[in-house]
C-alpha positions in Angstrom: 0.1 -0.2 0.2 1.3 3.6 -1.1 0.7 5.8 1.4 1.7 9.9 1.2 3.3 10.7 4.2 4.0 13.9 3.7 0.6 14.7 3.7 0.0 13.2 6.8 0.1 16.5 8.7 -2.9 18.1 6.7 -5.1 15.2 6.3 -4.4 13.5 10.2 -8.0 14.6 12.1 -9.6 13.7 9.1 -7.6 10.5 8.5 -8.8 9.8 12.0 -12.1 10.6 11.9 -13.1 8.4 8.4 -11.0 5.4 10.4 -13.2 5.6 13.4 -16.7 6.6 10.9 -16.2 3.3 8.9 -16.8 0.2 11.6 -20.0 2.9 12.9 -21.2 2.8 9.8 -20.4 -0.8 8.5 -22.3 -2.4 11.2 -25.6 -2.6 12.6 -24.9 -4.8 15.6 -26.9 -8.5 16.1 -30.6 -8.5 15.5 -31.4 -10.3 19.3 -29.0 -11.9 21.6 -29.0 -15.5 22.2 -29.5 -17.6 24.8 -28.9 -21.4 25.6 -32.0 -23.1 27.8 -32.3 -26.9 28.4 -34.4 -27.5 25.4 -34.4 -24.6 23.3 -32.7 -21.5 21.8 -34.1 -18.6 22.4 -33.1 -14.7 20.4 -34.1 -11.8 22.5 -34.7 -9.2 19.7 -32.6 -5.8 20.2 -35.6 -3.8 18.4 -39.1 -3.6 17.5 -40.1 -5.6 14.3 -42.7 -6.1 12.0 -42.0 -10.0 11.9 -39.0 -12.4 11.9 -37.8 -15.7 10.1 -35.7 -18.0 11.3 -34.5 -20.9 9.2 -32.5 -23.6 10.8 -29.9 -26.7 8.0 -29.3 -29.4 9.8 -26.9 -33.1 9.3 -28.8 -34.9 6.0 -30.1 -31.5 4.5 -32.2 -30.8 7.4 -33.9 -27.7 6.7 -36.5 -25.7 9.2 -37.7 -22.7 9.1 -40.2 -20.7 11.4 -41.9 -17.5 11.6 -42.4 -15.2 14.5 -44.7 -11.9 14.3 -44.6 -8.8 15.7 -43.6 -9.0 19.9 -43.0 -13.1 19.3 -39.7 -14.4 20.8 -38.1 -16.4 18.0 -37.3 -20.1 19.5 -35.9 -23.0 18.1 -36.6 -26.7 19.9 -34.9 -29.6 20.7 -38.0 -31.4 19.5 -39.4 -31.2 16.2 -43.4 -30.7 15.3 -44.1 -34.6 16.0 -41.8 -34.5 18.8 -39.1 -36.3 18.1 -35.5 -34.8 19.3 -33.6 -33.7 16.4 -30.5 -35.9 15.2 -26.9 -35.0 16.9 -24.7 -33.0 14.6 -23.3 -29.6 13.2 -26.3 -26.7 12.7 -26.5 -23.4 11.2 -28.9 -20.5 12.1 -30.1 -17.1 9.8 -32.4 -15.3 11.7 -34.2 -12.2 9.4 -35.5 -9.4 10.7 -38.8 -7.4 8.7 -38.5 -3.6 10.0 -41.5 -1.8 11.5 -43.0 0.6 8.9 -45.5 3.3 9.2 -48.3 3.9 7.2 -46.7 7.1 4.9 -43.5 4.4 4.7 -45.5 1.5 3.0 -47.5 4.3 1.0 -43.8 5.2 0.2 -42.4 2.1 -0.3 -45.3 0.7 -2.6 -44.9 4.0 -4.8 -41.5 3.5 -5.2 -42.0 -0.3 -6.6 -44.6 0.8 -8.7 -42.3 3.4 -10.2 -39.5 0.2 -11.4 -37.2 3.3 -10.4 -33.7 2.1 -8.9 -32.7 5.3 -7.6 -36.2 5.9 -6.3 -35.8 3.0 -4.4 -32.4 3.9 -2.8 -33.2 7.3 -2.1 -35.8 5.9 -0.1 -33.7 3.4 1.7 -30.9 5.9 2.7 -33.6 8.5 4.0 -34.2 6.1 6.8 -37.9 5.4 7.1 -37.5 1.5 6.0 -36.6 1.2 9.0 -33.4 -1.1 11.0 -33.5 -4.4 9.1 -30.7 -7.1 9.1 -30.2 -10.6 9.3 -28.0 -12.4 11.8 -26.0 -16.1 11.7 -24.3 -18.3 14.1 -23.9 -22.2 14.5 -24.6 -24.4 17.1 -24.5 -28.6 17.6 -26.7 -31.0 19.7 -24.7 -33.4 21.2 -26.0 -36.6 23.0 -29.1 -35.2 22.5 -29.0 -32.1 24.3 -27.9 -28.4 22.9 -23.6 -28.0 22.9 -23.5 -24.4 21.6 -23.5 -21.3 23.8 -22.2 -18.6 22.2 -21.2 -17.1 25.6 -18.7 -19.9 26.3 -15.6 -20.1 24.5 -12.8 -22.3 24.8 -10.0 -21.3 27.4 -7.0 -20.2 24.8 -3.2 -21.7 26.3 -2.0 -18.4 24.4 -2.0 -16.0 27.2 -0.6 -18.4 29.6 1.3 -19.8 27.1 3.1 -16.2 26.9 3.4 -15.3 30.7 6.0 -18.8 30.4 7.8 -17.0 27.3 10.2 -14.3 28.9 12.4 -13.9 25.7 11.4 -10.5 24.1 9.8 -10.3 21.0 12.4 -10.1 17.7 12.2 -7.4 15.3 13.6 -7.9 12.0 14.7 -4.6 10.3 14.7 -6.5 6.6 13.5 -9.2 4.4 13.0 -12.0 6.1 13.9 -15.6 3.5 13.1 -18.8 5.0 14.8 -21.6 2.6 12.6 -24.4 4.1 9.2 -24.5 5.2 7.6 -22.4 8.9 5.3 -23.1 11.4 3.3 -20.6 13.7 1.4 -21.5 16.4 1.6 -22.4 20.1 1.7 -26.7 18.9 4.2 -26.2 16.7 7.4 -28.8 18.0 10.9 -29.2 17.2 11.4 -31.6 14.0 7.6 -30.8 12.8 7.2 -33.1 9.9 5.6 -30.6 7.1 5.6 -33.3 4.6 4.8 -31.3 1.6 3.8 -27.7 3.7 5.5 -24.6 3.2 3.5 -22.4 6.4 1.5 -24.0 8.8 -0.5 -22.6 11.4 -0.7 -24.8 14.4 -2.7 -24.3 17.5 -6.5 -24.5 18.6 -7.3 -21.4 17.1 -5.9 -20.6 13.9 -6.1 -17.2 12.2 -4.7 -14.8 9.4 -5.3 -11.3 10.1 -4.6 -8.5 7.3 -4.3 -5.2 9.1 -4.3 -2.3 6.8 -2.8 1.0 8.9 -2.9 3.3 6.0 -4.8 6.4 7.3 -4.2 9.3 4.1 -7.8 10.2 3.5 -8.5 8.1 0.1 -6.6 5.2 0.7 -8.6 1.7 1.3 -8.2 0.4 4.8 -10.3 -2.4 5.5 -9.2 -4.7 7.6 -9.3 -8.5 6.9 -9.3 -12.0 8.5 -9.1 -15.3 7.5 -10.6 -17.8 9.7 -10.4 -21.7 10.5 -12.8 -23.2 12.4 -14.9 -21.2 15.6 -13.5 -20.9 18.8 -16.8 -21.1 21.0 -17.7 -24.7 21.9 -19.9 -26.5 19.6 -19.2 -24.2 16.7 -18.9 -24.9 13.5 -16.0 -26.3 11.3 -15.4 -24.1 8.5 -13.3 -21.8 6.5 -14.9 -18.3 6.2 -13.2 -15.1 4.9 -14.2 -12.3 7.6 -14.8 -8.6 6.6 -13.2 -7.4 9.9 -13.5 -3.7 9.8 -17.3 -4.3 8.4 -18.2 -7.5 11.5 -19.4 -9.4 8.5 -18.6 -12.7 7.0 -18.9 -12.6 3.3 -17.3 -16.3 2.5 -17.8 -19.4 4.6 -17.1 -22.9 3.6 -18.6 -25.6 6.5 -16.8 -28.9 6.9 -18.0 -31.8 5.2 -18.8 -30.1 2.0 -18.6 -32.3 -1.1 -15.6 -32.4 -3.8 -15.8 -29.9 -6.3 -18.6 -28.1 -4.3 -17.2 -24.8 -5.9 -15.0 -25.3 -8.8 -13.9 -22.7 -11.8 -12.1 -23.9 -14.4 -9.2 -22.4 -16.4 -12.1 -20.4 -18.9 -13.8 -19.2 -15.8 -16.8 -21.5 -15.7 -18.1 -22.2 -12.4 -19.1 -25.9 -11.6 -21.4 -26.6 -8.5 -20.4 -30.2 -7.4 -18.6 -30.8 -10.5 -14.9 -30.5 -11.7 -15.8 -30.3 -15.2 -18.1 -27.1 -15.6 -19.8 -27.1 -19.5 -21.3 -23.8 -19.2 -20.6 -20.2 -17.5 -22.8 -22.1 -14.5 -23.2 -25.7 -14.5 -24.7 -27.2 -11.7 -24.1 -31.4 -11.1 -26.0 -33.3 -8.4 -28.1 -36.6 -8.0 -31.5 -35.0 -7.8 -33.6 -31.9 -9.0 -31.1 -29.2 -9.7 -33.0 -26.1 -8.4 -31.9 -22.2 -7.6 -34.0 -20.8 -5.0 -34.9 -16.7 -5.2 -36.1 -15.5 -2.3 -37.1 -12.5 -1.4 -37.7 -11.6 2.4 -39.6 -9.2 3.9 -36.5 -7.3 6.2 -36.5 -4.5 2.3 -40.2 -4.0 3.7 -41.6 -6.0 0.7 -44.4 -9.1 1.1 -42.0 -12.6 1.1 -42.1 -14.2 -1.4 -40.2 -17.3 -3.1 -39.6 -18.9 -6.3 -37.7 -21.7 -7.3 -36.1 -22.7 -10.8 -35.7 -26.7 -11.2 -35.1 -28.9 -13.4 -35.2 -32.7 -12.8 -36.3 -36.1 -15.4 -40.2 -34.9 -14.8 -39.5 -31.6 -16.4 -38.2 -27.7 -16.0 -40.0 -26.0 -13.7 -40.8 -22.7 -12.4 -42.0 -23.4 -8.8 -44.1 -21.1 -6.5 -43.0 -21.9 -3.0 -45.2 -19.1 -1.1 -48.3 -19.6 -2.8 -48.1 -23.1 -2.2 -45.1 -24.6 -4.3 -47.1 -24.5 -7.3 -45.5 -25.6 -10.1 -46.8 -22.6 -12.7 -44.7 -23.0 -15.5 -43.7 -26.0 -16.9 -41.4 -28.3 -19.6 -41.3 -31.7 -20.5 -38.4 -33.7 -21.7 -38.7 -33.9 -25.0 -40.5 -30.8 -25.8 -39.9 -30.2 -29.9 -37.3 -27.1 -30.4 -39.3 -23.8 -30.7 -42.7 -25.2 -28.8 -42.2 -22.0 -27.4 -40.5 -19.5 -29.4 -40.7 -15.4 -28.5 -39.1 -13.3 -31.7 -37.3 -10.5 -31.4 -40.4 -7.7 -32.1 -42.2 -9.6 -29.3 -44.3 -12.2 -31.6 -44.9 -15.6 -29.8 -44.7 -18.9 -31.9 -45.9 -22.2 -31.1 -44.7 -25.3 -32.8 -42.5 -22.1 -35.1 -39.5 -20.0 -34.5 -40.2 -17.4 -36.8 -44.1 -16.3 -36.1 -45.5 -14.1 -38.2 -48.5 -12.5 -36.1 -48.4 -11.8 -32.5 -49.4 -15.8 -31.5 -48.6 -18.2 -34.4 -49.3 -21.6 -33.7 -48.1 -23.7 -36.5 -47.5 -27.6 -36.4 -47.1 -30.2 -39.4 -48.2 -33.8 -38.3 -52.1 -33.2 -38.8 -53.4 -32.5 -35.0 -52.5 -29.0 -34.8 -55.4 -27.4 -33.4 -56.4 -24.6 -30.3 -58.8 -25.9 -27.6 -59.8 -23.9 -24.5 -61.2 -25.5 -22.0 -63.0 -24.9 -18.5 -62.3 -28.6 -16.3 -64.7 -26.8 -13.1 -67.0 -29.5 -12.1 -69.6 -26.8 -12.0 -72.2 -26.8 -15.0 -72.7 -23.3 -15.8 -72.3 -21.0 -19.0 -69.0 -18.9 -19.3 -67.0 -16.6 -21.6 -64.1 -19.0 -22.5 -63.1 -16.6 -25.3 -63.4 -12.8 -26.2 -61.1 -10.7 -28.8 -61.7 -6.6 -28.7 -60.9 -4.1 -31.0 -61.7 -0.7 -31.4 -63.8 -0.9 -34.8 -64.7 -4.3 -36.8 -63.4 -7.5 -35.5 -62.8 -10.0 -38.1 -61.9 -14.1 -38.5 -60.0 -15.5 -41.5 -60.6 -19.1 -42.6 -58.8 -19.9 -45.5 -58.3 -22.7 -47.6 -54.9 -22.9 -48.5 -55.7 -26.2 -51.3 -58.1 -23.5 -52.9 -56.8 -20.5 -54.3 -59.1 -17.6 -53.8 -61.5 -19.5 -50.4 -61.0 -17.2 -48.0 -64.2 -17.0 -45.7 -64.1 -14.2 -43.1 -66.9 -13.8 -40.1 -66.7 -10.7 -38.1 -68.2 -7.1 -37.6 -69.6 -4.5 -39.3 -70.8 -1.6 -37.2 -73.2 -3.2 -35.3 -73.6 -6.2 -38.0 -72.1 -9.3 -38.0 -71.4 -11.0 -41.4 -69.8 -14.2 -43.1 -68.6 -13.1 -46.3 -66.8 -15.3 -49.2 -64.3 -12.6 -50.0 -63.8 -14.3 -53.6 -66.6 -13.0 -54.8 -69.8 -10.0 -53.5 -71.8 -9.1 -52.1 -72.1 -10.3 -48.2 -73.4 -14.1 -48.4 -75.3 -13.8 -44.7 -75.6 -10.7 -42.2 -77.1 -10.5 -38.9 -78.3 -7.8 -37.3 -78.5 -6.6 -33.9 -82.5 -6.4 -34.0 -81.8 -10.5 -34.5 -82.6 -10.2 -39.2 -81.2 -12.4 -40.8 -80.4 -12.5 -44.5 -79.1 -14.3 -46.7 -78.5 -13.8 -50.9 -79.2 -17.6 -50.8 -81.7 -19.7 -49.6 -81.7 -21.6 -46.1 -82.5 -25.5 -46.6 -83.2 -26.9 -43.0 -83.2 -30.7 -42.6 -86.0 -32.5 -43.9 -84.8 -35.9 -45.0 -86.6 -38.9 -43.6 -83.0 -40.3 -42.3 -82.9 -37.5 -39.8 -86.5 -37.9 -38.5 -88.7 -40.5 -36.6 -91.9 -40.8 -34.5 -93.9 -40.2 -37.3 -97.8 -39.1 -36.9 -100.4 -38.8 -39.4 -102.1 -35.2 -40.0 -105.9 -34.9 -40.3 -105.9 -32.1 -43.5 -109.5 -30.7 -42.8 -108.7 -30.5 -39.5 -105.3 -28.2 -40.4 -107.3 -26.4 -42.6 -110.0 -25.6 -39.7 -106.9 -24.3 -37.6 -105.2 -22.2 -39.9 -108.8 -20.8 -40.7 -109.4 -19.5 -36.7 -105.6 -18.4 -36.5 -105.5 -14.8 -35.7 -103.1 -13.2 -38.5 -101.7 -9.7 -37.7 -99.9 -6.8 -39.4 -97.0 -6.1 -36.9 -93.3 -4.8 -36.4 -90.4 -5.8 -33.8 -89.3 -3.5 -30.9 -86.1 -4.0 -32.1 -86.7 -2.6 -35.4 -90.2 -0.7 -35.2 -90.2 0.6 -39.0 -90.3 -2.3 -40.6 -93.9 -4.2 -40.6 -94.7 -7.8 -41.1 -97.4 -10.3 -41.4 -98.8 -13.8 -39.3 -99.5 -15.3 -36.5 -98.3 -14.8 -33.1 -96.2 -17.4 -31.4 -98.4 -18.1 -28.2 -101.7 -18.6 -31.0 -99.7 -20.8 -33.2 -98.7 -23.0 -30.7 -102.0 -23.2 -28.7 -103.1 -24.3 -32.1 -100.4 -27.0 -33.2 -98.6 -27.6 -30.4 -95.3 -27.9 -32.2 -91.6 -26.1 -32.0 -89.5 -25.7 -29.1 -92.0 -23.2 -27.4 -94.3 -20.9 -27.4 -91.9 -18.0 -28.0 -91.1 -18.5 -32.1 -92.5 -20.2 -34.9 -89.7 -22.4 -37.0 -90.2 -22.3 -40.8 -90.3 -26.0 -40.9 -93.4 -25.9 -38.7 -95.2 -22.7 -40.3 -94.4 -24.4 -44.0 -95.5 -28.0 -42.9 -98.7 -26.6 -41.5 -99.4 -24.3 -45.0 -98.8 -27.3 -46.9 -101.1 -29.6 -44.1 -103.7 -26.7 -44.9 -103.4 -27.0 -48.6 -104.2 -30.4 -48.5 -107.4 -30.0 -46.6 -108.5 -27.1 -48.8 -107.7 -29.8 -51.9 -109.9 -32.1 -50.4 -112.3 -29.6 -49.5 -112.4 -28.4 -53.2 -112.4 -32.8 -54.5 -115.4 -33.0 -52.4 -116.9 -29.7 -54.4 -115.9 -31.0 -57.4 -117.8 -34.3 -57.1 -120.9 -32.8 -55.6 -121.0 -30.1 -58.4 -120.3 -33.0 -61.2 -122.9 -35.4 -59.5 -125.3 -31.7 -59.5 -124.6 -31.6 -62.8 -125.9 -35.4 -64.1 -128.9 -35.0 -62.0 -129.8 -31.6 -63.4 -129.2 -33.2 -66.6 -130.8 -36.2 -66.5 -134.3 -33.6 -65.2 -133.6 -31.7 -68.6 -133.8 -34.9 -70.2 -137.1 -35.7 -68.6 -138.4 -32.3 -68.9 -137.5 -32.3 -72.6 -139.5 -35.8 -72.7 -142.5 -34.7 -71.3 -142.3 -31.6 -73.8 -142.0 -33.4 -77.2 -145.0 -35.8 -76.1 -147.5 -33.2 -75.8 
């Protein structure tokens, strides 16, 4: 480290103030004070918090999570929910606290979140309105069915007594020191130490390496760091850590028992987790469901939410852990290329890598279709598809094997239409008044093959009912300017009892009644014709008789 020693007289006071301020700014202190009871660990919060969350990891992947509301004291029992004693072994705990926020602070926080502006969030955080939140962690052990850890109990170090026995003064070497061999440092080093391949060895019950930066000039970095091997407390963790001594933080830790290649960086900078041969920039290798957890705790004032991204032989998935571990998004093994493909302009392709519209569904195996299905067990009418547009809405149906055949269905103003775009005019229209018009004919099915329950009809009876059926001229309420002539559906249904109900008259039924009435009328005309023939014959006979009588006189 380079120091401008000539400047020290100028900046001495400023430098001292700066160095004193660093620890004060960097460390907030513990969230809570830990105490060890006979069958529980208890944390006494050092302030008021909205909530606290305790997570404990133990042997064989054991994870225990507990949440505590405002005013509750976090505690961890020696027994699980089933009443079983927890297994012996090393445990690590982490306690996170969410600050208590005023209603005004919550509103400011929500507004900053909605804005999506990182600067707004940072400004709010620096203003202090988010309160004093924090995360605290530590370790303990369970041995023989009891807690073996106590943060207040530390192993007595022989260093102090050893120093009392050593009377030789410290050796100060005002020059370079070159050791052409190995070096052992620590109270437990012995004469003729067997170094093996070790060049430097630290040997005692508390091994630490401290990097003490003595820079005092303003502008020079002066943070102190420490390398720590194992906790010094009884029941503490066997670990290797790098400590930010000035900031009172431990940003990096490896605990004993971590698998080989837990973290491996190859020569190209690729990182492997549990593999020494990473294939990509980050390669996770495990025997069961490699996954990534993204957890938003509530220490920043936002609602806690946890998501997992994982993969296994069944699927690649996104899991909403907070929402009941629902698998919100899944991709199955074997899914074809471009099963879902989003182009640079935001178009989404299903089965195609070059979508031409906002949603483009494509397939080539003869089974491509789109299905919208509501699987509720409750029977009810539901809207399953809605399409909106400021103007007309058109569906196009194209037969690619027939040139120029393209049918459209859609709206034009308030009219719904069907149009073969290959010619004019529009083939069929339906108005909001219910008027249906076509440029051709309407042909209801009437084949004997689609009918059943045949019953003869008395044509004369039909004619009599038609004769007595009230016929009026009228207009539909929805279309009052257009006049029509015909019977009322109620009268028609009362007379003939055909159709779905008495609210409408089927064109098939009205035509059938007309046919029957015509037959009845024809029968009556035939009878009249026969009667007329008979009368003519009688008249002719009578005229012949009269003529005979007249001739005799």
